[in-house]
A tleap script that builds the chain and sets N, CA, C and O, in Angstrom:
source leaprc.protein.ff14SB
mol = sequence {
  NMET ASP PHE PHE ASN PHE PHE PHE ASP ASN
  VAL GLY ALA LEU PHE ALA LEU ALA PHE VAL
  LEU PHE ASN LEU ALA ALA TRP VAL MET ARG
  ARG VAL ARG GLN LYS ARG GLU GLN GLU ARG
  TYR GLY HIE TYR PRO PRO ALA VAL ARG ALA
  GLY ARG LEU ASN TYR GLU ASP TYR SER LYS
  ARG ARG ASP CGLY
}
set mol.1.N position { 10.119 7.842 37.552 }
set mol.1.CA position { 10.458 9.203 37.140 }
set mol.1.C position { 11.550 9.192 36.074 }
set mol.1.O position { 11.599 10.061 35.203 }
set mol.2.N position { 12.418 8.198 36.160 }
set mol.2.CA position { 13.509 8.117 35.201 }
set mol.2.C position { 12.976 7.916 33.779 }
set mol.2.O position { 13.547 8.430 32.817 }
set mol.3.N position { 11.884 7.168 33.657 }
set mol.3.CA position { 11.281 6.945 32.346 }
set mol.3.C position { 10.800 8.259 31.735 }
set mol.3.O position { 10.994 8.498 30.543 }
set mol.4.N position { 10.174 9.112 32.550 }
set mol.4.CA position { 9.677 10.386 32.032 }
set mol.4.C position { 10.820 11.288 31.608 }
set mol.4.O position { 10.720 11.988 30.600 }
set mol.5.N position { 11.913 11.277 32.372 }
set mol.5.CA position { 13.068 12.082 31.973 }
set mol.5.C position { 13.624 11.592 30.643 }
set mol.5.O position { 13.973 12.400 29.782 }
set mol.6.N position { 13.708 10.283 30.469 }
set mol.6.CA position { 14.185 9.736 29.201 }
set mol.6.C position { 13.269 10.161 28.061 }
set mol.6.O position { 13.744 10.548 26.993 }
set mol.7.N position { 11.951 10.090 28.282 }
set mol.7.CA position { 10.998 10.446 27.235 }
set mol.7.C position { 11.129 11.914 26.848 }
set mol.7.O position { 11.177 12.243 25.662 }
set mol.8.N position { 11.186 12.797 27.843 }
set mol.8.CA position { 11.233 14.224 27.527 }
set mol.8.C position { 12.574 14.631 26.948 }
set mol.8.O position { 12.641 15.583 26.170 }
set mol.9.N position { 13.643 13.935 27.307 }
set mol.9.CA position { 14.949 14.263 26.736 }
set mol.9.C position { 15.055 13.815 25.279 }
set mol.9.O position { 15.793 14.411 24.496 }
set mol.10.N position { 14.324 12.774 24.922 }
set mol.10.CA position { 14.480 12.185 23.590 }
set mol.10.C position { 13.192 12.215 22.778 }
set mol.10.O position { 12.989 11.370 21.906 }
set mol.11.N position { 12.321 13.181 23.058 }
set mol.11.CA position { 11.011 13.181 22.405 }
set mol.11.C position { 11.134 13.330 20.886 }
set mol.11.O position { 10.358 12.727 20.145 }
set mol.12.N position { 12.085 14.115 20.421 }
set mol.12.CA position { 12.268 14.274 18.975 }
set mol.12.C position { 12.698 12.982 18.306 }
set mol.12.O position { 12.186 12.611 17.250 }
set mol.13.N position { 13.651 12.299 18.938 }
set mol.13.CA position { 14.122 11.032 18.374 }
set mol.13.C position { 13.016 9.978 18.397 }
set mol.13.O position { 12.900 9.182 17.465 }
set mol.14.N position { 12.212 9.967 19.445 }
set mol.14.CA position { 11.126 8.988 19.524 }
set mol.14.C position { 10.067 9.252 18.458 }
set mol.14.O position { 9.542 8.313 17.859 }
set mol.15.N position { 9.748 10.527 18.217 }
set mol.15.CA position { 8.785 10.841 17.160 }
set mol.15.C position { 9.352 10.497 15.784 }
set mol.15.O position { 8.628 10.020 14.910 }
set mol.16.N position { 10.652 10.743 15.596 }
set mol.16.CA position { 11.268 10.375 14.320 }
set mol.16.C position { 11.222 8.864 14.114 }
set mol.16.O position { 10.946 8.394 13.010 }
set mol.17.N position { 11.489 8.107 15.170 }
set mol.17.CA position { 11.423 6.652 15.079 }
set mol.17.C position { 10.001 6.182 14.773 }
set mol.17.O position { 9.803 5.284 13.954 }
set mol.18.N position { 9.017 6.787 15.428 }
set mol.18.CA position { 7.621 6.426 15.163 }
set mol.18.C position { 7.249 6.747 13.715 }
set mol.18.O position { 6.546 5.971 13.068 }
set mol.19.N position { 7.718 7.888 13.206 }
set mol.19.CA position { 7.447 8.284 11.824 }
set mol.19.C position { 8.037 7.269 10.845 }
set mol.19.O position { 7.376 6.858 9.891 }
set mol.20.N position { 9.280 6.870 11.089 }
set mol.20.CA position { 9.940 5.904 10.207 }
set mol.20.C position { 9.221 4.562 10.247 }
set mol.20.O position { 8.995 3.950 9.203 }
set mol.21.N position { 8.859 4.101 11.433 }
set mol.21.CA position { 8.174 2.810 11.544 }
set mol.21.C position { 6.799 2.843 10.882 }
set mol.21.O position { 6.389 1.869 10.250 }
set mol.22.N position { 6.086 3.960 11.027 }
set mol.22.CA position { 4.773 4.089 10.393 }
set mol.22.C position { 4.904 4.042 8.871 }
set mol.22.O position { 4.130 3.363 8.198 }
set mol.23.N position { 5.887 4.766 8.334 }
set mol.23.CA position { 6.068 4.767 6.880 }
set mol.23.C position { 6.521 3.408 6.368 }
set mol.23.O position { 6.135 2.994 5.275 }
set mol.24.N position { 7.334 2.718 7.149 }
set mol.24.CA position { 7.748 1.376 6.759 }
set mol.24.C position { 6.551 0.428 6.716 }
set mol.24.O position { 6.416 -0.369 5.788 }
set mol.25.N position { 5.691 0.518 7.714 }
set mol.25.CA position { 4.493 -0.329 7.730 }
set mol.25.C position { 3.577 0.009 6.556 }
set mol.25.O position { 3.011 -0.892 5.937 }
set mol.26.N position { 3.427 1.288 6.244 }
set mol.26.CA position { 2.583 1.686 5.112 }
set mol.26.C position { 3.170 1.170 3.799 }
set mol.26.O position { 2.433 0.725 2.920 }
set mol.27.N position { 4.499 1.231 3.669 }
set mol.27.CA position { 5.143 0.742 2.453 }
set mol.27.C position { 4.930 -0.759 2.301 }
set mol.27.O position { 4.620 -1.236 1.209 }
set mol.28.N position { 5.094 -1.506 3.393 }
set mol.28.CA position { 4.905 -2.958 3.337 }
set mol.28.C position { 3.465 -3.283 2.963 }
set mol.28.O position { 3.228 -4.160 2.132 }
set mol.29.N position { 2.498 -2.591 3.564 }
set mol.29.CA position { 1.092 -2.853 3.245 }
set mol.29.C position { 0.797 -2.540 1.784 }
set mol.29.O position { 0.047 -3.265 1.131 }
set mol.30.N position { 1.389 -1.456 1.265 }
set mol.30.CA position { 1.170 -1.100 -0.134 }
set mol.30.C position { 1.763 -2.162 -1.062 }
set mol.30.O position { 1.142 -2.534 -2.057 }
set mol.31.N position { 2.968 -2.651 -0.737 }
set mol.31.CA position { 3.586 -3.683 -1.558 }
set mol.31.C position { 2.776 -4.980 -1.538 }
set mol.31.O position { 2.618 -5.634 -2.569 }
set mol.32.N position { 2.268 -5.347 -0.370 }
set mol.32.CA position { 1.460 -6.563 -0.270 }
set mol.32.C position { 0.200 -6.425 -1.107 }
set mol.32.O position { -0.192 -7.363 -1.801 }
set mol.33.N position { -0.443 -5.247 -1.044 }
set mol.33.CA position { -1.654 -5.042 -1.840 }
set mol.33.C position { -1.331 -5.085 -3.337 }
set mol.33.O position { -2.084 -5.663 -4.121 }
set mol.34.N position { -0.205 -4.469 -3.731 }
set mol.34.CA position { 0.166 -4.496 -5.144 }
set mol.34.C position { 0.433 -5.916 -5.626 }
set mol.34.O position { 0.027 -6.289 -6.726 }
set mol.35.N position { 1.113 -6.703 -4.806 }
set mol.35.CA position { 1.395 -8.087 -5.198 }
set mol.35.C position { 0.102 -8.884 -5.309 }
set mol.35.O position { -0.058 -9.673 -6.240 }
set mol.36.N position { -0.823 -8.688 -4.371 }
set mol.36.CA position { -2.092 -9.407 -4.401 }
set mol.36.C position { -2.893 -9.015 -5.639 }
set mol.36.O position { -3.475 -9.876 -6.299 }
set mol.37.N position { -2.925 -7.717 -5.957 }
set mol.37.CA position { -3.650 -7.279 -7.154 }
set mol.37.C position { -2.971 -7.789 -8.418 }
set mol.37.O position { -3.642 -8.112 -9.398 }
set mol.38.N position { -1.652 -7.861 -8.400 }
set mol.38.CA position { -0.942 -8.377 -9.571 }
set mol.38.C position { -1.271 -9.848 -9.785 }
set mol.38.O position { -1.457 -10.289 -10.919 }
set mol.39.N position { -1.341 -10.610 -8.688 }
set mol.39.CA position { -1.711 -12.016 -8.820 }
set mol.39.C position { -3.140 -12.161 -9.327 }
set mol.39.O position { -3.431 -13.054 -10.123 }
set mol.40.N position { -4.031 -11.289 -8.869 }
set mol.40.CA position { -5.445 -11.431 -9.197 }
set mol.40.C position { -5.766 -10.876 -10.580 }
set mol.40.O position { -6.521 -11.490 -11.333 }
set mol.41.N position { -5.195 -9.712 -10.923 }
set mol.41.CA position { -5.583 -9.014 -12.155 }
set mol.41.C position { -4.423 -8.814 -13.127 }
set mol.41.O position { -4.524 -7.995 -14.041 }
set mol.42.N position { -3.343 -9.533 -12.949 }
set mol.42.CA position { -2.143 -9.251 -13.727 }
set mol.42.C position { -2.307 -9.434 -15.220 }
set mol.42.O position { -1.654 -8.740 -16.000 }
set mol.43.N position { -3.171 -10.357 -15.641 }
set mol.43.CA position { -3.308 -10.631 -17.063 }
set mol.43.C position { -4.414 -9.805 -17.699 }
set mol.43.O position { -4.685 -9.955 -18.891 }
set mol.44.N position { -5.060 -8.935 -16.927 }
set mol.44.CA position { -6.098 -8.071 -17.480 }
set mol.44.C position { -5.479 -6.744 -17.924 }
set mol.44.O position { -4.439 -6.347 -17.399 }
set mol.45.N position { -6.100 -6.055 -18.880 }
set mol.45.CA position { -5.579 -4.748 -19.288 }
set mol.45.C position { -5.823 -3.696 -18.203 }
set mol.45.O position { -6.634 -3.916 -17.303 }
set mol.46.N position { -5.131 -2.559 -18.280 }
set mol.46.CA position { -5.219 -1.552 -17.216 }
set mol.46.C position { -6.620 -1.029 -16.957 }
set mol.46.O position { -6.959 -0.758 -15.805 }
set mol.47.N position { -7.449 -0.877 -17.988 }
set mol.47.CA position { -8.798 -0.339 -17.762 }
set mol.47.C position { -9.641 -1.304 -16.936 }
set mol.47.O position { -10.468 -0.874 -16.131 }
set mol.48.N position { -9.437 -2.601 -17.132 }
set mol.48.CA position { -10.175 -3.588 -16.343 }
set mol.48.C position { -9.655 -3.579 -14.913 }
set mol.48.O position { -10.432 -3.641 -13.960 }
set mol.49.N position { -8.322 -3.500 -14.768 }
set mol.49.CA position { -7.734 -3.482 -13.432 }
set mol.49.C position { -8.183 -2.259 -12.647 }
set mol.49.O position { -8.384 -2.339 -11.436 }
set mol.50.N position { -8.344 -1.121 -13.331 }
set mol.50.CA position { -8.735 0.118 -12.649 }
set mol.50.C position { -10.230 0.178 -12.372 }
set mol.50.O position { -10.683 1.048 -11.628 }
set mol.51.N position { -11.000 -0.728 -12.956 }
set mol.51.CA position { -12.430 -0.737 -12.713 }
set mol.51.C position { -13.226 0.134 -13.662 }
set mol.51.O position { -14.435 0.291 -13.487 }
set mol.52.N position { -12.570 0.707 -14.668 }
set mol.52.CA position { -13.295 1.543 -15.631 }
set mol.52.C position { -14.041 0.702 -16.665 }
set mol.52.O position { -14.946 1.202 -17.334 }
set mol.53.N position { -13.672 -0.559 -16.797 }
set mol.53.CA position { -14.246 -1.425 -17.822 }
set mol.53.C position { -14.374 -2.814 -17.211 }
set mol.53.O position { -13.408 -3.346 -16.664 }
set mol.54.N position { -15.567 -3.405 -17.303 }
set mol.54.CA position { -15.668 -4.751 -16.735 }
set mol.54.C position { -15.184 -5.783 -17.750 }
set mol.54.O position { -15.094 -5.508 -18.947 }
set mol.55.N position { -14.882 -6.954 -17.252 }
set mol.55.CA position { -14.191 -7.937 -18.080 }
set mol.55.C position { -15.056 -8.438 -19.226 }
set mol.55.O position { -14.537 -8.776 -20.291 }
set mol.56.N position { -16.367 -8.491 -19.023 }
set mol.56.CA position { -17.243 -8.960 -20.100 }
set mol.56.C position { -17.212 -7.994 -21.287 }
set mol.56.O position { -17.119 -8.418 -22.439 }
set mol.57.N position { -17.291 -6.683 -20.993 }
set mol.57.CA position { -17.207 -5.702 -22.084 }
set mol.57.C position { -15.850 -5.768 -22.779 }
set mol.57.O position { -15.759 -5.648 -24.001 }
set mol.58.N position { -14.807 -5.957 -21.991 }
set mol.58.CA position { -13.476 -6.077 -22.580 }
set mol.58.C position { -13.407 -7.290 -23.509 }
set mol.58.O position { -12.830 -7.214 -24.594 }
set mol.59.N position { -13.999 -8.409 -23.080 }
set mol.59.CA position { -13.980 -9.617 -23.913 }
set mol.59.C position { -14.736 -9.396 -25.215 }
set mol.59.O position { -14.302 -9.847 -26.275 }
set mol.60.N position { -15.888 -8.689 -25.133 }
set mol.60.CA position { -16.654 -8.406 -26.356 }
set mol.60.C position { -15.851 -7.521 -27.305 }
set mol.60.O position { -15.826 -7.759 -28.513 }
set mol.61.N position { -15.196 -6.501 -26.753 }
set mol.61.CA position { -14.386 -5.622 -27.597 }
set mol.61.C position { -13.228 -6.378 -28.222 }
set mol.61.O position { -12.918 -6.201 -29.400 }
set mol.62.N position { -12.589 -7.227 -27.416 }
set mol.62.CA position { -11.418 -7.953 -27.895 }
set mol.62.C position { -11.797 -8.963 -28.967 }
set mol.62.O position { -11.105 -9.101 -29.976 }
set mol.63.N position { -12.903 -9.667 -28.740 }
set mol.63.CA position { -13.276 -10.743 -29.658 }
set mol.63.C position { -14.115 -10.262 -30.843 }
set mol.63.O position { -14.337 -11.005 -31.800 }
set mol.64.N position { -14.571 -9.027 -30.769 }
set mol.64.CA position { -15.273 -8.447 -31.898 }
set mol.64.C position { -16.730 -8.661 -31.957 }
set mol.64.O position { -17.385 -8.195 -32.888 }
savepdb mol mol.pdb
quit
């Protein structure tokens, strides 16, 4: 019963903690994805990285 009293007395703080932890996890996942994409596509131009232009077409345009 003591656990339930603790939960109901501190429900706002617990939700705030859960919110902060969720956002921290989302931020870490976003940073990891950005680093992975930077390693994979860092030397390509933005249109290729965004998927609007494939690399073969970019090479043809670049090389003339």
